[in-house]
C-alpha positions in Angstrom: -6.1 11.7 7.3 -3.0 11.5 5.1 -3.4 10.7 1.3 -0.8 9.5 -1.2 -0.9 8.5 -4.7 1.8 6.2 -5.5 2.4 4.3 -9.1 3.3 0.8 -8.5 6.8 0.4 -10.2 7.2 -3.7 -9.9 6.9 -5.4 -13.4 5.0 -8.2 -11.5 2.2 -5.6 -10.1 1.3 -6.0 -6.3 2.3 -9.8 -6.2 3.1 -11.6 -3.1 6.6 -10.4 -2.1 5.5 -6.7 -2.5 2.2 -7.4 -0.8 4.2 -8.6 2.3 6.8 -6.1 2.3 3.6 -3.3 2.4 2.2 -5.4 5.1 4.8 -5.6 7.2 5.8 -2.0 6.8 1.9 -0.8 7.5 2.1 -3.2 10.7 5.0 -1.3 12.2 2.5 1.8 12.5 -0.3 2.6 15.0 -2.2 4.2 11.8 -4.6 2.4 10.0 -3.5 2.5 6.3 -5.6 1.2 3.4 -4.9 0.8 -0.1 -7.3 2.2 -2.9 -7.7 0.8 -6.7 -10.5 0.9 -8.9 -13.0 1.5 -6.3 -11.9 -1.6 -4.0 -9.9 -0.7 -0.7 -7.7 -3.2 1.3 -6.4 -2.7 4.4 -2.3 -2.2 4.1 -1.4 -4.9 6.5 -4.0 -7.8 5.0 -1.7 -9.7 2.3 -4.5 -11.3 0.7 -6.8 -8.5 0.5 -4.0 -6.3 -1.2 -3.3 -9.0 -3.4 -7.0 -9.5 -4.4 -6.7 -5.6 -5.6 -5.3 -7.1 -8.8 -2.9 -4.3 -9.0 -0.5 -4.4 -12.1 2.8 -2.5 -13.1 2.4 1.2 -13.8 -1.2 1.3 -12.2 -1.7 4.5 -9.6 -3.0 3.4 -5.9 -4.1 5.7 -3.1 -2.9 5.1 0.2 -4.7 6.6 2.9 -3.4 6.6 6.3 -5.3 7.8 9.5 -4.0 8.2 13.3 -1.5 9.1 15.4 1.7 8.5 13.0 -0.5 8.9 9.6 2.1 11.2 8.1 5.1 8.7 8.7 2.8 5.7 7.8 1.6 7.1 4.6 5.1 8.2 3.7 6.7 4.4 4.5 4.0 2.4 2.7 4.3 4.7 -0.3 7.7 4.2 -0.4 7.4 0.7 -0.5 4.9 0.4 -2.6 6.8 2.4 -5.5 9.9 0.0 -5.0 10.8 -2.9 -7.6 11.5 -6.1 -5.9 
């Protein structure tokens, strides 16, 4: 399992547009990718689940990827999560 910690840089936090980009990125990989925040977790390809985490600017999230392309999936989702949209 690949695990990466990423700070959310967007001033609006994990809002719909950023969640959509994360979801799209995660669905490009075979691995299962999850976002963990505050004891809660959501599948990275679940748009509503991501938004329900209520992640705000500068919050740290853990990205967990498990599967055949977990390294690439975890890194790609972490890159997108750290972007300002």
